[in-house]
C-alpha positions in Angstrom: 0.0 0.0 0.0 2.8 2.4 0.8 4.5 1.8 -2.5 1.2 2.3 -4.3 0.7 5.6 -2.5 4.2 6.8 -3.4 3.6 5.9 -7.1 0.4 7.9 -7.1 2.0 10.9 -5.3 4.6 11.0 -8.1 2.2 10.4 -11.1 -1.0 11.9 -9.7 -2.7 9.6 -12.2 -6.3 8.3 -11.5 -5.4 4.6 -12.2 -2.6 4.8 -9.7 -5.0 6.3 -7.1 -7.4 3.4 -7.7 -4.6 0.9 -7.3 -3.5 2.6 -4.0 -7.1 2.3 -2.7 -7.3 -1.4 -3.5 -4.0 -2.1 -1.7 -5.0 0.2 1.2 -8.2 -1.8 1.7 -6.2 -4.9 1.8 -3.8 -3.4 4.4 -6.8 -2.4 6.5 -8.1 -6.0 6.5 -4.8 -7.1 8.0 -5.2 -4.7 10.9 -7.9 -5.9 13.3 -9.4 -3.5 15.8 -6.7 -4.1 18.4 -3.8 -3.5 15.9 -1.6 -0.5 16.5 -1.5 0.4 12.8 -5.2 0.3 12.3 -5.7 4.0 12.9 -3.1 4.9 10.3 -4.6 2.5 7.8 -8.0 4.0 8.3 -6.7 7.6 7.9 -4.8 6.7 4.7 -7.9 5.0 3.2 -10.1 7.9 4.2 -7.7 10.3 2.5 -7.5 8.2 -0.7 -11.2 7.8 -1.0 -11.8 11.5 -0.3 -9.2 12.4 -3.0 -10.9 10.1 -5.5 -14.3 11.6 -4.6 -13.1 15.1 -5.4 -11.9 13.9 -8.8 -15.1 12.0 -9.7 -17.7 14.0 -7.7 -18.9 10.7 -6.2 -20.7 11.6 -3.0 -20.6 8.0 -1.7 -16.8 8.3 -1.7 -16.9 11.2 0.8 -19.3 9.3 3.0 -16.9 6.3 3.1 -14.0 8.7 3.8 -15.9 10.2 6.8 -16.8 6.8 8.1 -13.1 5.7 8.1 -11.9 9.0 9.6 -14.6 8.6 12.4 -13.5 5.1 13.2 -9.8 6.2 13.3 -10.8 9.1 15.6 -12.6 6.7 18.0 -9.3 4.8 18.4 -7.4 7.9 19.6 -7.5 9.1 23.2 -9.2 12.4 23.9 -6.5 15.0 24.4 -3.8 12.9 22.6 -1.5 15.1 20.4 -2.1 12.9 17.3 -5.8 13.4 17.6 -5.6 16.9 16.2 -4.6 15.5 12.7 -7.5 13.1 12.7 -9.9 16.0 13.7 -8.6 18.1 10.8 -9.0 15.3 8.4 -12.5 14.7 9.5 -13.3 18.4 9.3 -12.0 18.6 5.8 -14.1 15.6 4.8 -17.3 17.2 6.2 -16.3 20.4 4.3 -16.1 18.3 1.0 -19.5 16.9 1.9 -20.9 20.4 2.3 -19.4 21.5 -1.0 -21.2 18.6 -2.8 -24.5 19.0 -1.0 -24.6 22.6 0.2 -26.1 21.2 3.4 -25.0 23.7 6.1 -25.2 21.0 8.8 -22.0 19.3 7.3 -20.1 22.6 7.5 -21.2 23.2 11.0 -20.1 19.7 12.1 -16.7 20.3 10.4 -16.3 23.5 12.4 -16.9 21.6 15.6 -14.0 19.2 14.7 -11.8 22.1 13.7 -12.5 23.8 17.1 -11.4 20.6 19.0 -8.3 20.4 16.8 -7.4 24.0 17.7 -7.8 23.2 21.4 -5.1 20.5 21.1 -2.7 22.9 19.3 -2.3 25.9 21.7 -0.1 29.0 20.8 3.4 27.8 20.2 2.3 24.5 18.6 3.6 24.3 15.0 0.0 23.6 13.7 -1.7 26.4 15.7 -1.8 28.9 12.8 -2.9 26.2 10.4 -5.9 25.3 12.6 -6.8 29.0 12.9 -6.7 29.3 9.1 -9.0 26.3 8.7 -11.5 27.8 11.1 -11.4 31.2 9.3 -12.1 29.5 6.0 -15.0 27.5 7.5 -16.7 30.4 9.2 -16.2 32.5 6.0 -18.0 29.8 4.0 -20.8 29.7 6.4 -21.2 33.5 6.3 -21.4 33.4 2.5 -24.1 30.8 2.7 -26.4 32.1 5.4 -25.2 35.7 5.8 -24.8 35.8 9.6 -22.4 38.6 10.3 -21.3 36.9 13.5 -19.7 34.2 11.3 -17.9 36.8 9.3 -16.6 38.5 12.4 -15.3 35.2 13.8 -13.7 34.4 10.5 -11.8 37.7 10.6 -10.8 37.1 14.3 -9.3 33.7 13.4 -7.5 35.1 10.4 -6.0 38.0 12.4 -4.8 35.6 15.1 -3.3 33.3 12.4 -1.5 36.3 10.9 0.0 37.2 14.2 1.8 33.8 14.3 3.1 34.2 10.7 6.4 36.1 10.5 6.9 38.5 7.5 8.8 35.8 5.5 6.4 33.0 6.3 4.9 31.5 3.1 1.4 31.2 4.5 1.3 34.9 5.5 0.5 35.9 1.9 -2.5 33.5 1.9 -3.9 35.1 5.1 -3.3 38.6 3.6 -5.3 37.5 0.6 -8.3 36.4 2.6 -8.4 39.0 5.4 -8.8 42.2 3.3 -11.7 40.6 1.4 -13.4 39.7 4.7 -12.9 43.1 6.2 -14.3 44.7 3.0 -17.4 42.5 3.3 -17.7 43.5 7.0 -17.4 47.2 6.1 -20.3 46.8 3.6 -22.4 45.3 6.4 -21.3 47.5 9.3 -20.4 50.8 7.6 -17.6 51.1 10.2 -14.8 53.0 8.5 -12.3 51.2 10.8 -13.1 48.0 8.9 -12.4 49.7 5.6 -9.1 51.1 6.9 -8.1 47.6 8.1 -8.9 46.3 4.6 -6.6 48.8 3.1 -3.8 48.2 5.6 -3.7 44.5 4.9 -4.0 45.1 1.1 -1.0 47.4 1.3 1.0 44.7 3.1 -0.2 42.1 0.5 1.1 44.3 -2.3 4.5 44.7 -0.6 4.8 40.9 -0.8 4.1 40.9 -4.5 7.0 42.8 -6.2 7.1 43.6 -9.9 6.8 40.3 -11.9 4.9 38.5 -9.1 1.9 36.5 -10.4 -0.4 38.0 -7.7 0.6 41.6 -8.2 -2.3 42.4 -10.5 -4.8 41.0 -8.0 -3.2 42.9 -5.1 -3.2 46.2 -7.0 -6.9 45.7 -7.9 -7.9 45.0 -4.3 -5.9 48.0 -2.9 -7.3 50.4 -5.5 -10.9 49.2 -4.7 -10.4 49.8 -1.0 -8.8 53.3 -1.6 -11.7 54.2 -3.9 -14.2 53.2 -1.2 -12.3 55.3 1.4 -12.4 58.3 -0.9 -16.2 58.0 -1.2 -16.5 58.0 2.6 -13.9 60.6 3.4 -13.7 62.8 0.4 -9.9 62.7 0.5 -8.9 63.2 -3.1 -5.4 61.8 -2.4 -7.0 58.4 -1.8 -8.7 58.6 -5.2 -5.5 59.6 -6.9 -3.7 56.6 -5.3 -6.6 54.3 -6.4 -6.2 55.5 -10.0 -2.4 55.0 -9.9 -2.8 51.4 -8.7 -5.4 50.7 -11.4 -3.2 52.1 -14.1 -0.3 49.9 -13.0 -2.6 46.9 -12.9 -3.9 47.7 -16.4 -0.3 48.0 -17.7 0.4 44.4 -16.6 -2.2 43.1 -19.1 -1.7 42.9 -22.9 -4.2 44.9 -24.9 -7.5 43.0 -25.3 -6.9 40.6 -22.5 -10.3 39.4 -21.2 -9.2 39.7 -17.5 -8.5 43.4 -18.0 -12.2 44.2 -18.2 -12.7 44.6 -14.4 -9.6 46.9 -14.2 -10.9 49.0 -17.1 -14.3 49.3 -15.3 -12.7 50.4 -12.1 -10.5 52.8 -13.8 -13.4 54.3 -15.8 -15.4 54.8 -12.6 -12.4 56.3 -10.7 -11.7 58.8 -13.5 -15.3 59.8 -13.6 -15.1 60.6 -9.8 -12.0 62.6 -10.4 -13.6 64.5 -13.2 -16.4 65.5 -10.9 -13.8 66.9 -8.6 -11.6 68.7 -11.2 -13.8 69.2 -14.2 -10.8 68.1 -16.4 -12.5 67.1 -19.7 -9.5 64.9 -20.7 -10.1 62.8 -17.6 -13.8 62.1 -18.4 -12.9 61.4 -22.1 -10.4 58.8 -20.9 -13.1 57.4 -18.5 -15.5 56.9 -21.4 -12.7 55.3 -23.5 -11.9 52.8 -20.7 -15.6 52.1 -20.3 -16.0 51.3 -24.0 -12.9 49.1 -23.9 -14.3 47.2 -20.9 -17.7 46.7 -22.6 -16.0 45.4 -25.7 -14.4 42.7 -23.5 -17.8 41.9 -21.9 -20.3 41.2 -24.6 -24.0 40.4 -23.9 -24.1 37.2 -21.7 -20.8 38.0 -19.9 -21.3 38.2 -16.1 -19.7 41.7 -16.1 -21.7 43.0 -19.0 -24.0 45.0 -16.7 -21.0 46.5 -14.9 -19.5 47.6 -18.2 -22.8 49.2 -19.3 -23.1 51.0 -15.9 -19.5 52.4 -16.0 -20.0 53.7 -19.6 -23.3 55.2 -18.6 -21.8 57.0 -15.7 -19.1 58.5 -17.9 -21.4 59.7 -20.7 -23.8 61.2 -18.1 -21.0 63.1 -16.4 -19.6 64.5 -19.6 -23.1 65.6 -20.6 -23.7 67.2 -17.2 -20.5 69.3 -17.2 -19.8 69.8 -20.9 -23.4 70.0 -22.1 -22.9 67.7 -25.0 -26.4 66.3 -25.5 -25.1 63.7 -27.9 -24.0 61.7 -24.8 -27.4 61.7 -23.2 -29.2 59.1 -25.3 -26.4 56.5 -25.4 -25.8 57.1 -21.7 -29.4 56.5 -20.9 -29.6 53.5 -23.2 -26.6 51.9 -21.4 -28.2 52.6 -18.0 -31.5 51.0 -19.0 -29.8 47.9 -20.4 -27.8 47.6 -17.2 -31.0 47.9 -15.1 -32.6 45.1 -17.1 -29.6 42.9 -16.1 -30.0 43.9 -12.4 -33.5 42.7 -11.3 -35.1 43.3 -7.9 -32.8 41.9 -5.3 -29.6 42.6 -7.2 -27.0 44.3 -4.9 -26.2 47.0 -7.5 -29.8 47.8 -8.6 -30.0 50.9 -6.4 -26.8 52.4 -8.0 -28.1 51.8 -11.5 -31.5 53.3 -10.6 -29.7 56.4 -9.2 -27.6 56.7 -12.4 -30.7 56.5 -14.6 -32.6 59.0 -12.5 -29.8 61.6 -12.8 -29.6 60.9 -16.6 -33.4 61.3 -17.1 -33.2 64.5 -15.0 -30.5 65.9 -17.3 -32.5 64.9 -20.3 -35.5 66.8 -18.9 -33.5 69.9 -18.3 -32.0 69.8 -21.8 -35.2 69.0 -23.8 -38.0 70.0 -21.4 -40.1 66.8 -21.7 -42.2 66.1 -18.6 -42.1 62.4 -19.3 -38.3 62.4 -18.7 -38.9 64.2 -15.4 -41.5 61.7 -14.4 -39.1 58.8 -15.1 -36.4 60.5 -13.1 -38.7 60.8 -10.1 -39.8 57.2 -10.4 -36.1 55.9 -10.5 -35.2 58.0 -7.5 -38.1 56.7 -5.5 -37.2 53.1 -6.4 -33.6 53.7 -5.4 -34.7 55.3 -2.1 -36.8 52.2 -1.3 -33.6 50.1 -1.5 -31.5 52.3 0.7 -31.9 52.2 4.5 -32.0 55.4 6.5 -28.3 55.3 7.4 -27.1 54.5 3.8 -24.3 57.0 2.8 -25.9 57.5 -0.7 -29.5 58.1 0.6 -28.8 61.8 0.9 -28.0 62.0 -2.8 -31.3 60.4 -3.8 -33.2 62.6 -1.4 -31.6 65.8 -2.7 -32.1 65.0 -6.4 -35.6 63.8 -5.7 -36.5 67.1 -4.0 -35.1 69.0 -7.0 -37.2 66.9 -9.4 -40.4 67.2 -7.4 -39.9 71.0 -7.2 -39.5 71.0 -11.0 -42.7 69.0 -11.5 -44.6 71.3 -9.2 -43.5 74.3 -11.2 -44.5 72.5 -14.4 -47.9 71.2 -13.2 -48.8 73.3 -10.2 
């Protein structure tokens, strides 16, 4: 069985994996319940069956893997140092079962095993950070499935603790720095606490410092940091954060060849950031570049692409902004058309529907002020009211909708009495 395992570890070929499983089952038969090697034989067979299940998506393989791991665990003494490995194996098997079935009960059971494993690996134990990382991932998965903010907070706490045990040159530090800013960004969206956003940016900056020029993850780190800085600008109004965000986006874009499909999200972000900068400075060259980037992004995200709505929305923002400042009415119709198509791709319940409604309401308001058609004003009011219904009282953009709606209602009163 050991030779068969080594052959599979070298080849990673499916037939060699099946051969190992066959030999491992034979090895287990030679280890009765009292045999000292039975626990190891059970663990090896559980691992092999779990690996094959991942390759074939055979759910019965995971069930068998769990059964072998549970029997192995029953043979280890509570509190024994080797028990932690068995607990982690069992937690991983339940996680695989959860991925296949989306049954939250399996994930929760896996968390219980991970917690016990952590209790056996206190600070100073070589596997302490590993156990913390496993728990962080598990709580993050449960948060994404059921949306309980307590799970997200616990995931962040475990990640932060794991990071504290990883020195600057530790290979797994980069992994924690990849997960932690994303979790803090999600927490900020839930809590609105600027400290969570500042934490997100702090860890993104460290992650970028670990990805020098030429590093495969540098583009991702630049994108994450620019997004955090853009969010901080929207909250604080600090233009230097917006300038930094644009600089990081430009560098990220320079790392992609022209026309690369993965550049679409960077182009969208850069388009949106330049639009915000234009609103501050009024520099027509900036908004022209914003529109250019928006069109490039849209060309990479044709109809049916998951980011098509984002591209439409970014281009709509740019065209609307140039019309509002420069007064070029030729931008109005294509800008409104892009906004309406984006809205059709963001039905009720979509997280970005309120943003799209706000964009459309402003565009329709501009169209009314340029052409004087009351129907445009009526549509602007309707879009603002829909956007308001999606924004709670403490939402930072609610004031924008209220202010614009008040202007539109005043205009309608003057028109109709």
